[in-house]
PLY file of the C-alpha trace (Angstrom):
ply
format ascii 1.0
element vertex 369
property float x
property float y
property float z
element edge 368
property int vertex1
property int vertex2
end_header
12.63 15.16 8.83
14.43 15.14 12.42
12.10 14.14 14.92
13.36 15.28 18.48
10.56 12.93 20.07
13.12 9.95 19.71
14.83 9.57 23.17
18.64 9.72 22.69
20.30 6.09 22.71
22.49 5.58 25.72
25.26 2.68 26.63
28.92 2.24 26.43
28.50 1.60 22.44
25.74 2.06 20.03
25.56 0.37 16.20
24.89 2.25 12.88
23.30 0.86 10.05
22.68 3.27 6.86
20.97 2.49 3.84
18.09 3.39 1.41
15.78 0.41 2.56
13.79 -0.08 -0.56
12.25 -1.78 1.02
13.35 -3.00 4.75
13.96 -6.38 4.08
15.24 -9.66 6.55
18.73 -8.91 5.13
18.94 -5.35 6.38
17.14 -6.95 9.92
20.20 -9.37 10.41
22.14 -6.16 10.34
20.33 -3.93 12.47
19.35 -7.04 14.94
22.87 -7.85 15.13
23.89 -4.24 16.02
21.30 -4.12 18.63
22.06 -7.06 20.04
26.13 -6.21 19.99
25.61 -2.82 21.13
24.47 -2.32 24.76
22.78 0.93 23.87
21.11 -0.13 20.76
21.34 0.92 17.07
20.51 4.14 14.64
19.12 3.44 11.56
19.86 5.71 8.64
17.30 5.77 6.18
19.31 7.45 3.03
17.91 8.91 -0.36
17.65 11.53 -2.90
15.41 12.35 -5.85
15.18 9.43 -8.69
16.77 7.09 -6.40
16.21 3.22 -6.07
12.91 3.58 -3.96
11.51 5.66 -6.99
7.61 7.38 -7.13
6.55 3.77 -5.55
8.56 4.47 -2.43
9.83 7.73 -2.06
12.25 8.80 0.85
9.61 10.28 3.10
7.23 7.22 3.00
10.78 4.70 3.41
11.08 6.73 6.44
7.42 6.77 7.60
7.47 2.75 7.07
11.03 1.76 8.71
10.15 4.07 11.46
6.84 2.23 11.78
8.03 -1.08 12.14
10.52 -0.25 15.04
8.26 2.56 16.47
7.79 -0.61 20.00
11.49 -0.96 19.81
13.48 1.45 22.37
16.64 0.35 21.32
16.41 1.40 17.52
16.34 4.96 16.52
15.65 5.73 13.36
16.44 9.28 10.89
16.20 10.29 7.87
18.99 11.73 5.54
17.54 13.60 2.33
20.60 14.43 0.12
18.77 16.35 -2.30
17.49 18.73 0.25
20.75 19.01 1.66
22.67 19.29 -1.43
24.69 16.10 -0.90
26.03 15.14 -4.34
25.92 11.51 -5.19
28.51 8.55 -3.50
31.46 8.88 -3.85
31.56 12.86 -4.46
29.01 13.78 -1.33
30.90 11.49 1.13
32.43 14.10 3.25
29.07 16.09 3.08
27.31 13.06 4.09
29.00 11.94 7.02
28.66 15.89 8.64
24.86 15.05 8.34
25.75 11.45 9.95
27.60 12.98 12.83
24.82 15.75 13.42
22.00 13.06 13.75
24.48 11.05 15.94
24.60 14.07 18.27
21.15 14.00 18.51
20.70 10.53 18.74
23.37 8.91 20.84
24.23 10.04 24.65
28.25 9.80 25.19
28.47 6.73 23.49
30.98 5.01 21.50
29.85 4.67 17.45
30.31 1.43 15.67
29.45 1.16 11.74
28.17 -1.80 10.48
28.51 -2.45 6.79
28.85 -4.35 4.02
31.36 -2.55 1.57
34.97 -2.44 1.16
34.87 0.77 0.81
32.64 2.74 3.43
34.37 0.54 5.41
37.73 1.89 4.60
36.45 5.25 4.43
34.85 5.26 7.93
38.06 3.71 9.44
40.05 6.54 7.88
37.57 8.87 9.91
38.88 6.63 13.34
35.04 4.76 13.07
35.05 1.31 14.62
33.54 -0.68 11.64
32.27 -4.37 11.56
32.52 -5.66 8.13
29.62 -7.94 7.38
29.42 -11.00 4.68
26.48 -10.52 2.62
26.61 -14.13 1.31
24.86 -15.48 4.75
21.39 -13.91 3.60
21.72 -13.10 -0.22
18.70 -11.73 -0.38
18.54 -7.95 -1.36
16.30 -5.07 -2.25
16.98 -5.08 -5.83
15.81 -8.77 -6.17
12.63 -8.17 -4.45
11.66 -5.11 -6.59
11.70 -7.57 -9.93
10.01 -10.14 -8.02
8.43 -9.16 -4.71
5.75 -12.29 -4.80
8.77 -14.80 -5.20
10.73 -13.28 -2.22
7.40 -11.90 -0.26
8.04 -13.75 2.91
11.17 -11.31 2.98
9.86 -7.94 3.20
8.95 -6.49 6.40
5.45 -5.62 7.26
4.82 -1.78 6.58
6.56 -2.54 2.95
4.32 -5.39 2.00
1.62 -2.85 1.24
3.59 -0.99 -1.33
4.07 -4.49 -3.26
0.75 -6.11 -2.68
-1.09 -6.74 -6.08
-4.64 -5.15 -5.60
-7.10 -6.27 -7.82
-10.86 -4.88 -8.14
-14.02 -6.41 -9.34
-16.88 -3.55 -9.84
-19.71 -3.39 -11.96
-23.13 -2.64 -11.49
-26.02 -4.62 -9.30
-26.51 -8.41 -10.19
-23.74 -9.15 -12.08
-22.31 -11.94 -10.03
-19.30 -9.70 -8.42
-19.66 -10.78 -4.89
-19.86 -14.51 -5.93
-16.61 -14.04 -8.25
-14.54 -12.15 -5.47
-15.11 -15.15 -3.34
-14.11 -17.94 -5.51
-11.38 -16.16 -6.48
-9.93 -15.01 -2.92
-10.68 -18.86 -2.40
-8.96 -20.13 -5.57
-6.19 -18.44 -4.59
-6.09 -18.41 -0.74
-5.39 -14.93 -1.09
-7.65 -11.85 1.68
-10.63 -10.57 -0.27
-13.26 -7.90 0.90
-16.91 -7.84 0.05
-19.24 -4.93 -0.54
-19.72 -3.14 2.91
-22.79 -1.51 1.89
-24.69 -4.65 1.66
-23.63 -5.31 5.43
-24.39 -1.79 6.23
-28.22 -2.11 4.99
-28.76 -4.99 6.37
-27.58 -4.57 10.03
-29.44 -1.08 9.57
-32.51 -2.74 8.27
-32.79 -0.31 5.21
-33.14 -0.02 2.01
-31.29 1.68 -1.11
-34.42 4.29 -1.85
-34.08 4.99 1.78
-30.28 6.04 1.31
-29.11 9.43 2.65
-25.89 11.38 2.42
-24.59 10.25 6.23
-25.33 6.39 4.68
-23.40 6.90 1.48
-20.25 8.58 3.23
-20.16 5.68 5.92
-20.36 3.34 2.93
-17.31 5.01 1.62
-15.32 5.27 4.65
-16.04 1.31 5.68
-15.28 -0.18 2.20
-12.16 2.11 2.21
-11.26 0.92 5.85
-12.38 -2.73 5.24
-9.86 -2.68 1.89
-7.51 -0.98 3.25
-7.52 -3.57 6.46
-6.87 -6.53 4.73
-4.26 -5.57 2.35
-2.06 -4.49 5.38
-3.15 -8.17 6.92
-0.70 -10.72 7.39
-2.93 -12.84 5.40
-1.84 -10.97 2.51
0.67 -13.31 0.23
1.44 -10.54 -2.94
-2.49 -10.57 -4.42
-5.32 -9.31 -2.84
-9.20 -9.05 -4.59
-11.95 -6.17 -3.90
-15.85 -6.16 -4.38
-16.08 -2.46 -5.23
-14.68 0.46 -3.94
-15.08 4.95 -3.83
-15.68 4.88 -7.41
-19.05 2.19 -7.34
-20.20 3.86 -4.70
-20.19 7.36 -6.34
-21.92 5.92 -9.38
-24.68 5.07 -7.40
-25.12 8.31 -5.74
-24.68 10.35 -8.62
-27.33 8.21 -10.78
-29.77 8.04 -7.60
-29.85 11.90 -6.35
-31.28 12.14 -9.74
-34.56 10.25 -9.07
-37.11 12.50 -6.92
-38.47 9.08 -5.38
-34.98 8.65 -3.47
-33.89 10.37 -0.63
-30.62 11.80 -1.31
-30.40 15.34 -2.48
-27.95 16.97 -4.87
-26.47 18.91 -2.18
-25.79 15.30 -0.52
-24.54 14.15 -3.85
-21.76 16.87 -4.04
-20.39 15.98 -0.46
-20.17 12.29 -1.28
-18.72 13.19 -4.95
-15.74 15.09 -3.11
-15.29 12.61 -0.64
-15.73 9.41 -2.98
-12.77 11.47 -5.50
-10.53 11.77 -2.13
-10.67 8.38 -1.21
-9.90 6.70 -5.03
-6.85 9.46 -5.10
-5.64 7.29 -2.04
-6.36 3.59 -3.60
-3.95 1.88 -5.85
-5.59 -0.32 -8.42
-3.27 -2.70 -10.10
-6.02 -4.49 -12.36
-9.88 -3.23 -12.61
-12.11 -5.80 -13.69
-15.43 -4.32 -14.81
-18.03 -6.66 -15.35
-20.69 -5.37 -18.20
-24.48 -5.45 -17.40
-25.70 -8.87 -18.53
-27.33 -11.00 -15.68
-30.39 -10.75 -14.47
-31.24 -8.33 -12.07
-32.49 -10.16 -8.47
-34.71 -8.35 -6.35
-33.23 -9.07 -2.89
-35.40 -6.77 -1.07
-32.66 -4.10 -0.30
-32.20 -3.13 -3.82
-34.17 -0.44 -5.78
-35.88 -1.94 -8.47
-36.77 1.32 -10.02
-33.23 1.03 -12.05
-33.25 -2.69 -12.82
-34.23 -2.14 -16.25
-30.99 -2.83 -18.63
-31.55 0.67 -20.02
-31.06 2.12 -16.51
-27.95 -0.51 -15.56
-26.66 1.02 -18.93
-26.62 4.12 -17.85
-25.29 3.27 -14.48
-22.43 1.40 -16.11
-21.52 4.24 -17.90
-21.55 7.01 -14.96
-18.83 3.99 -13.34
-17.00 4.08 -16.81
-16.56 7.82 -16.36
-15.60 7.83 -13.12
-12.82 5.24 -13.59
-11.67 7.79 -16.53
-11.83 10.74 -14.73
-9.66 8.78 -11.76
-6.79 7.84 -14.25
-7.08 4.18 -13.96
-8.88 3.46 -17.17
-5.44 1.92 -18.58
-6.14 -0.82 -15.63
-9.62 -1.68 -16.70
-10.03 -5.54 -18.17
-14.11 -5.52 -19.16
-15.42 -8.68 -19.10
-18.50 -9.43 -21.00
-18.72 -13.55 -21.23
-20.60 -15.60 -18.75
-19.44 -16.34 -15.17
-17.06 -19.10 -15.96
-15.37 -16.99 -18.69
-15.12 -14.13 -16.04
-13.88 -16.21 -13.58
-11.55 -18.15 -15.96
-10.17 -15.23 -17.66
-9.37 -13.56 -14.29
-7.58 -16.71 -13.34
-5.21 -16.96 -15.93
-4.35 -13.10 -15.70
-3.14 -13.82 -12.08
-1.46 -16.74 -12.33
0.39 -15.22 -15.13
1.17 -12.20 -12.54
2.29 -14.57 -9.77
4.42 -16.70 -11.93
6.28 -12.88 -13.08
6.57 -12.34 -9.25
4.64 -9.13 -10.20
2.32 -6.67 -12.73
4.14 -7.27 -15.99
0 1
1 2
2 3
3 4
4 5
5 6
6 7
7 8
8 9
9 10
10 11
11 12
12 13
13 14
14 15
15 16
16 17
17 18
18 19
19 20
20 21
21 22
22 23
23 24
24 25
25 26
26 27
27 28
28 29
29 30
30 31
31 32
32 33
33 34
34 35
35 36
36 37
37 38
38 39
39 40
40 41
41 42
42 43
43 44
44 45
45 46
46 47
47 48
48 49
49 50
50 51
51 52
52 53
53 54
54 55
55 56
56 57
57 58
58 59
59 60
60 61
61 62
62 63
63 64
64 65
65 66
66 67
67 68
68 69
69 70
70 71
71 72
72 73
73 74
74 75
75 76
76 77
77 78
78 79
79 80
80 81
81 82
82 83
83 84
84 85
85 86
86 87
87 88
88 89
89 90
90 91
91 92
92 93
93 94
94 95
95 96
96 97
97 98
98 99
99 100
100 101
101 102
102 103
103 104
104 105
105 106
106 107
107 108
108 109
109 110
110 111
111 112
112 113
113 114
114 115
115 116
116 117
117 118
118 119
119 120
120 121
121 122
122 123
123 124
124 125
125 126
126 127
127 128
128 129
129 130
130 131
131 132
132 133
133 134
134 135
135 136
136 137
137 138
138 139
139 140
140 141
141 142
142 143
143 144
144 145
145 146
146 147
147 148
148 149
149 150
150 151
151 152
152 153
153 154
154 155
155 156
156 157
157 158
158 159
159 160
160 161
161 162
162 163
163 164
164 165
165 166
166 167
167 168
168 169
169 170
170 171
171 172
172 173
173 174
174 175
175 176
176 177
177 178
178 179
179 180
180 181
181 182
182 183
183 184
184 185
185 186
186 187
187 188
188 189
189 190
190 191
191 192
192 193
193 194
194 195
195 196
196 197
197 198
198 199
199 200
200 201
201 202
202 203
203 204
204 205
205 206
206 207
207 208
208 209
209 210
210 211
211 212
212 213
213 214
214 215
215 216
216 217
217 218
218 219
219 220
220 221
221 222
222 223
223 224
224 225
225 226
226 227
227 228
228 229
229 230
230 231
231 232
232 233
233 234
234 235
235 236
236 237
237 238
238 239
239 240
240 241
241 242
242 243
243 244
244 245
245 246
246 247
247 248
248 249
249 250
250 251
251 252
252 253
253 254
254 255
255 256
256 257
257 258
258 259
259 260
260 261
261 262
262 263
263 264
264 265
265 266
266 267
267 268
268 269
269 270
270 271
271 272
272 273
273 274
274 275
275 276
276 277
277 278
278 279
279 280
280 281
281 282
282 283
283 284
284 285
285 286
286 287
287 288
288 289
289 290
290 291
291 292
292 293
293 294
294 295
295 296
296 297
297 298
298 299
299 300
300 301
301 302
302 303
303 304
304 305
305 306
306 307
307 308
308 309
309 310
310 311
311 312
312 313
313 314
314 315
315 316
316 317
317 318
318 319
319 320
320 321
321 322
322 323
323 324
324 325
325 326
326 327
327 328
328 329
329 330
330 331
331 332
332 333
333 334
334 335
335 336
336 337
337 338
338 339
339 340
340 341
341 342
342 343
343 344
344 345
345 346
346 347
347 348
348 349
349 350
350 351
351 352
352 353
353 354
354 355
355 356
356 357
357 358
358 359
359 360
360 361
361 362
362 363
363 364
364 365
365 366
366 367
367 368
């Protein structure tokens, strides 16, 4: 996991900061920025971890290393390296301290050039051990910025401003609103986004068809593949945007696109072929695996089907909409997301109020219960 493309830091002295960084937060930045400013050569950041550590499945070491590296990608005075204790057979502290330091020194040989090394630590035990090895140590006062990764993991929304941007995507509560056509999804998502001052996506396929002057009955495999990628990229961009303060609402996703493709390819009056559907299904399932939905609100077929001159009216009858709905349910179940589903079968206001009450509870708790 060592990346040789990182240029060695040069100078009279180089600071060293190590930790699990689950997540990297403002308290860490206080330390790293101080080390970087006090040492003319910059700072080496060591992302340390092992199987089952505080990062858990949400933030395994490989992901943490990637995000910390991403955060400092444009900073030539910060070099980021990982230490995988499980891979190296290093026992948990304090038993693995000696072997841990062997790996630290190996990395420093690669990451620095003829520099005096200064460790920045907040734990007394670490400071004593490092001094015994002859290193200069700066002991930090944690009370100056008492934020901790544990506090953030327990209540990320409360401490959202303390989380660095790459890690915010990990803690974002992503809410999907889906269902068949003409159930009020678009209006519901817009209203929720405005109510909570949160980013929200719209149905990419609708924009695509309007811009291309194309209707549903003309769609082919290439169009559906464009829907899948376009919706995924739109949702991803909004989740990662500075406007995201912990809650994101999405109008449709890959499972919805797959639903339409699965239903429409059976209709001989439409252009979509069975071979094209198979390709779409593979692509849709791959994208679905990459998405993380914390809550999925599924709107039952109920409203009046609206002809907007782009929708295919051949599936506008209630029995056909129910068939589509059943396909969508099966897609969600196959994806392993059914336990996150809340089925809504009320009127527009009741559906809106149900989601608002749920999201208020999420915000009050700081995360999903």
